[in-house]
C-alpha positions in Angstrom: -107.1 63.2 -143.2 -110.5 61.9 -143.9 -113.3 64.1 -143.4 -115.1 62.1 -140.8 -111.9 62.2 -138.8 -112.2 65.9 -138.5 -115.6 65.9 -137.2 -115.6 67.0 -133.4 -116.4 64.2 -130.9 -119.4 64.6 -128.6 -117.1 65.6 -125.7 -115.6 68.5 -127.9 -119.2 69.5 -129.0 -120.5 69.3 -125.3 -117.6 71.3 -124.0 -117.9 73.9 -126.7 -121.4 74.5 -126.0 -120.6 74.7 -122.3 -117.4 76.7 -122.6 -116.1 75.0 -119.5 -116.5 71.7 -117.6 -119.8 71.9 -115.8 -121.0 70.6 -112.4 -124.0 68.1 -112.6 -125.6 66.6 -109.3 -127.0 63.2 -110.1 -129.5 62.1 -107.5 -131.2 58.7 -107.6 -131.5 55.9 -104.9 -131.0 53.1 -107.4 -127.2 52.6 -107.5 -127.2 51.0 -110.9 -128.8 54.0 -112.4 -126.2 56.3 -110.7 -123.3 54.1 -112.1 -124.9 54.1 -115.6 -125.6 57.8 -115.8 -122.2 58.7 -114.1 -120.2 56.7 -116.8 -122.2 58.4 -119.5 -121.5 61.9 -118.2 -118.0 61.6 -116.7 -116.1 62.5 -119.9 -118.0 65.5 -120.5 -118.7 67.1 -117.1 -117.9 66.9 -113.4 -120.5 64.4 -111.9 -121.5 64.1 -108.3 -123.6 60.9 -108.0 -125.7 60.9 -104.7 -128.2 58.2 -103.4 -130.7 60.5 -101.8 -132.1 64.1 -101.7 -130.8 64.6 -98.2 -127.1 64.1 -99.4 -127.8 66.4 -102.3 -128.6 69.3 -99.8 -125.6 68.6 -97.8 -123.5 69.0 -100.9 -125.2 72.0 -102.0 -123.9 73.7 -99.0 -120.5 73.8 -100.7 -121.0 73.1 -104.3 -123.4 74.9 -106.6 -124.1 72.7 -109.6 -125.0 74.0 -113.1 -127.7 71.3 -113.2 -129.2 68.7 -111.3 -130.7 65.4 -112.4 -133.2 64.4 -109.9 -135.1 61.0 -109.5 -138.8 61.3 -108.8 -139.4 58.1 -106.8 -137.1 58.2 -103.9 -137.8 57.1 -100.1 -137.7 59.6 -97.4 -137.6 62.7 -99.7 -139.1 62.3 -103.2 -138.0 64.4 -106.2 -141.2 66.7 -105.9 -140.5 67.5 -102.2 -136.9 68.1 -103.0 -137.5 70.7 -106.0 -139.9 72.5 -103.6 -137.2 72.9 -101.2 -134.6 73.9 -103.9 -137.0 76.5 -105.5 -137.5 78.1 -102.0 -134.0 78.7 -101.3 -132.3 81.8 -103.3 -129.0 80.0 -103.4 -130.3 77.3 -105.6 -133.5 78.4 -106.9 -132.1 79.2 -110.3 -130.2 75.8 -110.9 -132.1 74.0 -113.7 -133.5 70.6 -112.5 -134.3 67.7 -114.9 -136.4 64.7 -113.5 -135.4 61.2 -114.0 -138.5 58.9 -113.8 -139.8 55.5 -114.6 -143.3 56.9 -114.7 -144.6 57.8 -118.1 -147.9 59.7 -117.6 -148.9 63.3 -118.4 -150.1 64.0 -114.9 -146.7 63.2 -113.4 -144.9 65.2 -116.0 -147.2 68.2 -115.5 -146.8 68.2 -111.7 -143.0 68.3 -112.1 -143.0 71.0 -114.7 -145.5 73.0 -112.6 -142.7 72.8 -109.6 -140.1 74.2 -111.7 -138.5 71.3 -113.4 -137.2 72.3 -117.0 -137.6 68.6 -118.4 -138.3 65.1 -117.9 -136.1 62.1 -119.0 -137.6 58.5 -118.7 -135.6 55.6 -117.3 -134.0 53.7 -118.5 -132.7 56.3 -120.7 -130.7 56.5 -123.9 -127.3 58.1 -123.5 -127.3 60.1 -126.6 -130.8 61.6 -125.9 -129.7 62.3 -122.2 -126.5 64.0 -123.3 -128.3 66.0 -125.9 -131.0 67.3 -123.5 -128.3 68.2 -120.9 -126.4 70.1 -123.4 -129.5 71.9 -124.7 -130.6 73.0 -121.3 -127.1 74.0 -120.2 -126.8 76.1 -123.4 -130.3 77.7 -122.6 -129.0 78.4 -118.9 -125.8 79.9 -120.1 -127.7 82.2 -122.6 -130.0 83.3 -119.8 -127.2 84.1 -117.5 -125.5 86.1 -120.3 -128.7 88.0 -121.0 -129.2 88.6 -117.2 -125.6 89.9 -117.0 -126.2 92.2 -120.0 -129.3 93.4 -118.5 -127.8 94.2 -115.1 -124.7 96.0 -116.8 -127.2 98.1 -118.8 -129.3 98.9 -115.7 -126.0 99.9 -113.9 -125.0 102.2 -116.8 -128.5 103.8 -116.9 -128.3 104.3 -113.1 -125.0 105.8 -113.5 -126.0 108.2 -116.1 -129.0 109.0 -114.2 -126.8 109.7 -111.2 -124.6 111.9 -113.3 -127.7 113.9 -114.5 -129.0 114.1 -111.0 -125.6 115.6 -109.8 -125.4 118.0 -112.6 -129.1 119.1 -111.8 -128.1 119.7 -108.2 -125.0 121.6 -109.1 -127.1 124.0 -111.4 -129.7 124.3 -108.6 -127.1 125.1 -106.0 -125.6 127.7 -108.4 -129.1 129.4 -109.0 -130.1 129.4 -105.4 -126.6 130.9 -104.5 -127.3 133.6 -107.2 -130.6 134.4 -105.6 -129.1 134.5 -102.2 -126.1 136.7 -103.3 -128.8 139.4 -104.1 -130.5 139.2 -100.8 -127.7 139.7 -98.5 -129.8 139.3 -95.3 -130.8 135.8 -95.9 -127.5 134.1 -96.4 -127.6 130.3 -95.8 -131.4 130.3 -95.7 -131.9 127.9 -98.6 -129.5 125.2 -97.4 -131.0 125.4 -93.7 -134.5 125.2 -94.9 -133.6 122.2 -96.9 -132.1 120.5 -94.1 -135.2 121.3 -91.8 -137.5 120.0 -94.5 -135.6 116.9 -94.6 -136.1 116.2 -90.9 -139.8 117.1 -91.2 -140.4 114.8 -94.2 -138.7 111.9 -92.6 -140.5 112.0 -89.4 -143.9 112.6 -91.3 -143.3 109.4 -93.4 -142.1 107.4 -90.4 -145.2 108.2 -88.6 -147.5 107.4 -91.7 -148.9 111.0 -91.8 -150.4 112.0 -95.0 -149.5 108.6 -96.8 -151.7 109.2 -99.7 -150.1 112.5 -100.6 -146.6 111.3 -100.1 -147.0 107.8 -101.8 -145.5 108.9 -105.2 -142.8 111.2 -103.7 -139.4 110.5 -104.6 -137.1 112.3 -102.0 -134.2 112.4 -104.4 -136.3 115.0 -106.3 -138.5 116.5 -103.5 -135.8 117.8 -101.2 -133.5 119.4 -103.8 -136.4 121.0 -105.5 -137.0 123.0 -102.4 -133.9 125.1 -103.1 -135.9 127.0 -105.8 -138.8 128.2 -103.4 -137.5 131.8 -103.5 -136.3 131.7 -107.2 -138.7 134.6 -108.0 -136.7 136.9 -105.8 -134.3 137.2 -108.7 -136.8 139.5 -110.3 -137.4 141.8 -107.1 -135.3 144.9 -107.1 -132.4 145.2 -104.8 -133.8 148.1 -103.1 -136.6 146.0 -101.6 -134.5 143.0 -101.1 -132.0 144.6 -99.0 -133.9 147.5 -97.5 -132.6 148.1 -93.9 -136.2 148.7 -92.6 -139.6 147.2 -92.7 -141.2 147.2 -96.1 -144.0 149.7 -96.9 -147.4 148.1 -97.9 -146.5 148.7 -101.5 -143.2 147.3 -101.3 -144.7 144.3 -99.5 -147.0 143.7 -102.3 -144.1 143.9 -104.8 -142.2 141.3 -102.6 -145.2 139.0 -102.7 -144.8 138.7 -106.3 -141.7 136.5 -105.9 -144.1 133.5 -105.5 -145.8 134.0 -108.8 -142.7 134.9 -110.6 -141.0 131.8 -109.3 -143.9 129.5 -110.5 -143.8 131.3 -114.0 -140.0 130.8 -114.3 -140.2 127.0 -113.4 -143.2 126.6 -115.9 -141.0 128.1 -118.6 -138.6 125.2 -118.0 -141.3 122.9 -117.7 -142.6 123.6 -121.1 -139.2 122.6 -122.5 -138.8 119.5 -120.4 -142.6 118.5 -120.2 -143.3 116.2 -117.2 -140.8 116.2 -114.5 -141.5 115.4 -111.0 -138.6 117.5 -109.7 -140.0 120.8 -111.5 -143.5 119.9 -110.2 -142.5 119.9 -106.6 -140.3 123.0 -107.1 -143.3 124.9 -108.7 -145.4 123.8 -105.7 -142.8 124.9 -103.2 -142.4 128.3 -105.0 -146.1 129.2 -105.3 -147.4 128.0 -102.0 -144.9 128.3 -99.1 -146.7 131.6 -98.2 -150.1 130.3 -97.9 -151.5 130.0 -94.4 -153.8 127.4 -92.8 -156.6 129.8 -92.3 -156.6 131.1 -95.7 -154.9 134.5 -95.0 -151.7 133.9 -96.8 -150.7 134.7 -100.4 -150.7 134.6 -103.6 -153.9 132.4 -103.7 -155.3 132.6 -100.2 -155.7 128.9 -100.1 -157.0 127.4 -96.9 -156.4 124.3 -95.0 -155.9 121.0 -96.9 -156.3 123.0 -100.2 -152.7 124.1 -99.7 -150.4 121.4 -101.2 -148.6 119.5 -98.7 -145.2 120.8 -99.9 -146.3 124.4 -99.3 -147.6 123.5 -95.8 -144.3 121.8 -94.9 -142.1 124.7 -96.1 -144.1 127.3 -94.5 -143.1 126.1 -91.2 -139.3 125.8 -91.7 -139.4 129.0 -93.7 -140.9 131.2 -91.0 -138.7 129.3 -88.4 -135.5 130.2 -90.2 -136.6 133.8 -90.8 -137.4 134.0 -87.1 -133.9 133.0 -86.0 -132.0 135.0 -88.5 -130.6 138.4 -88.0 -132.3 141.2 -90.1 -131.5 144.9 -90.2 -135.0 145.7 -88.9 -135.1 143.1 -86.0 -132.9 140.9 -83.7 -132.7 137.2 -84.2 -134.8 135.1 -82.1 -133.5 132.2 -80.1 -134.3 128.6 -81.4 -136.6 128.2 -78.2 -138.3 131.4 -78.7 -138.7 130.7 -82.6 -140.2 127.4 -81.8 -142.7 128.8 -79.4 -143.9 131.4 -82.0 -144.1 128.6 -84.6 -146.4 126.6 -82.2 -148.5 129.7 -81.5 -149.5 129.4 -85.3 -151.2 126.2 -84.7 -154.5 126.2 -86.7 -154.0 129.7 -88.0 -150.8 129.8 -89.9 -149.8 126.3 -90.0 -151.3 122.8 -90.3 -151.8 121.4 -86.9 -150.9 117.8 -87.8 -147.5 119.1 -89.3 -146.9 121.2 -86.2 -146.9 117.9 -84.1 -144.1 116.7 -86.5 -142.3 120.1 -85.9 -142.5 119.5 -82.2 -140.8 116.1 -82.4 -138.0 117.2 -84.5 -137.6 120.7 -83.0 -134.4 119.9 -81.1 -132.6 118.5 -84.3 -133.8 121.7 -86.3 -132.4 123.8 -83.6 -129.0 122.1 -83.6 -128.8 122.7 -87.5 -129.5 126.5 -86.9 -127.1 126.8 -84.1 -124.2 125.1 -86.2 -124.5 127.8 -88.9 -122.3 130.7 -87.9 -124.4 133.0 -90.3 -127.2 132.6 -87.7 -127.8 134.6 -84.4 
């Protein structure tokens, strides 16, 4: 066999670069051009010769090509008008377009490229040059698709790993909050319920556009689970105080109040290892500010009004509500209706008035959550 006999044909090279027989739509109102171009391409790809842009759009409803050869000067709808319509439709916007034109000026070429064409081929065209340009552009398009697929797969892998970490994080959170509650026998289910109440409040607040500047950077996937740590500092409070079957003395209450600052310090220790983390930032705010009061008489810092972080102002409402409806050794449970009334009496003193309006709207759903928990009432 002679060496030249072993050389691949253009069809073999073209097919190799494209990996499979590609579909090309050829649009030109000149039948001679259609016939010539079709004969050039028919051995290396599947060609759809069409006499108008209107016919092209009819075909596109059923066939998505790998490339479009589009004449510029056509009656009714010219190539520039056609490519504008192509690029507006997400079904076809990614299909590469090569313009066929008898014009040979820079302005026309610049206009076509600015509209999204990838190349210009002058008519009458040279068969080898046309084939080479088509081959090169299809190869580029194929590589771009491969790169996008790789990027999409990588993004899915990252998303999956992130979800796994998030699931593990929530599992650890749940275990920590359960450990805290297991020591405080009178507050069973409190953490889970307050998280559900909080979700209702936050959803309604965002829906109404309240405090949009403060919530703009909130990620609810982090915010809501982080509320589980609001009482984590109780782990350092003695059992005698946590489970005392009577009201606390002033000295004991001062010790109980320390659970807020203890919780903040515990979370800060984790923060020092992990550095910046939205989840821990919210958790620390919940732990340190959910006992602050709107009028400044709360603890541990005596913050007042809008100086209290929004997370703390939100959790203050649902935390007190849940305490009111729950049975304690030193008090009977309040009904959801009575608890709601007491919460509303704290308007402008204990609680943020704007957030109380949110509470009023979701109060029935909050009551449903409370009544569905057998450990309540």
